[in-house]
C-alpha positions in Angstrom: -12.5 -16.0 -5.4 -11.3 -15.1 -8.9 -14.7 -16.2 -10.4 -16.5 -14.0 -7.8 -14.4 -11.0 -8.6 -14.8 -11.4 -12.4 -18.6 -11.7 -12.0 -18.6 -8.3 -10.5 -16.8 -7.0 -13.6 -13.4 -6.5 -12.0 -10.2 -7.7 -13.6 -6.5 -8.0 -12.6 -3.9 -6.4 -14.9 -0.3 -5.4 -14.1 1.7 -3.0 -16.2 -0.1 -4.0 -19.5 1.4 -7.5 -19.4 -0.9 -9.9 -21.2 -0.2 -12.8 -18.9 -1.7 -10.9 -15.9 -5.0 -10.1 -17.6 -7.6 -12.3 -15.9 -10.1 -11.7 -18.6 -8.0 -13.9 -21.0 -7.6 -17.7 -20.8 -3.8 -17.3 -20.6 -4.0 -14.8 -17.7 -6.4 -17.1 -15.8 -4.0 -20.0 -16.4 -1.1 -18.0 -15.0 -3.1 -16.8 -12.0 -4.2 -20.4 -11.3 -0.6 -21.7 -11.6 0.8 -19.0 -9.3 -2.0 -19.7 -6.8 -1.1 -23.4 -6.8 2.6 -22.7 -6.3 1.7 -20.4 -3.3 -0.4 -23.1 -1.8 2.3 -25.7 -2.2 4.9 -23.4 -0.6 2.5 -22.7 2.4 2.1 -26.5 2.9 5.9 -27.0 2.8 6.4 -24.3 5.4 3.7 -25.8 7.6 5.3 -29.2 7.3 8.8 -28.0 8.0 7.6 -26.0 11.0 5.8 -28.9 12.4 8.8 -31.2 12.0 11.1 -28.6 13.7 8.7 -28.2 16.6 8.7 -32.0 17.0 12.5 -32.1 17.1 12.6 -29.3 19.6 10.1 -31.1 21.9 12.3 -34.2 21.8 15.2 -32.0 22.8 13.1 -30.8 25.8 12.0 -27.4 24.5 8.7 -26.0 25.7 6.4 -23.6 23.8 4.1 -20.8 24.9 4.1 -18.7 28.0 5.1 -20.2 31.4 2.4 -20.8 33.9 3.9 -18.0 36.0 3.4 -15.6 33.2 -0.3 -16.2 33.4 -0.7 -16.4 37.2 1.6 -13.8 38.5 -0.1 -10.8 36.9 -3.5 -12.1 37.9 -2.3 -12.6 41.5 -1.1 -9.0 41.6 -4.4 -7.6 40.3 -6.4 -9.6 42.8 -4.1 -8.3 45.7 -4.6 -4.7 44.5 -8.4 -5.2 44.2 -8.6 -6.8 47.7 -6.6 -3.8 49.0 -9.3 -1.5 47.8 -7.5 0.0 44.8 -9.7 1.6 42.2 -10.4 -0.4 39.0 -9.1 2.5 36.9 -5.7 2.4 38.7 -5.5 -1.4 38.4 -6.3 -1.1 34.7 -3.6 1.5 34.3 -1.2 -0.8 36.1 -1.8 -3.6 33.6 -2.0 -1.2 30.6 -5.6 -2.0 29.9 -8.8 0.1 29.6 -11.3 -0.2 32.4 
């Protein structure tokens, strides 16, 4: 991405600090290093989250919406439609646009 941006003639510079100037080798090195650290941190977060979810499943936790959360609103909409209620009124009931 940085190469694509620099080809277009753009550069990244913060408060006249030489280490943020992406047109210099030093600035590009710093940007690359910071990008690597950010990627490393994202991977750590992903790994820790995955491990935490696995431990929660072992303890019996479930994730996501319950089946009732999906079927109950659908059932109510079908009943209203079968009763002849207008689509606009049903849409308003479920806070949607017709």
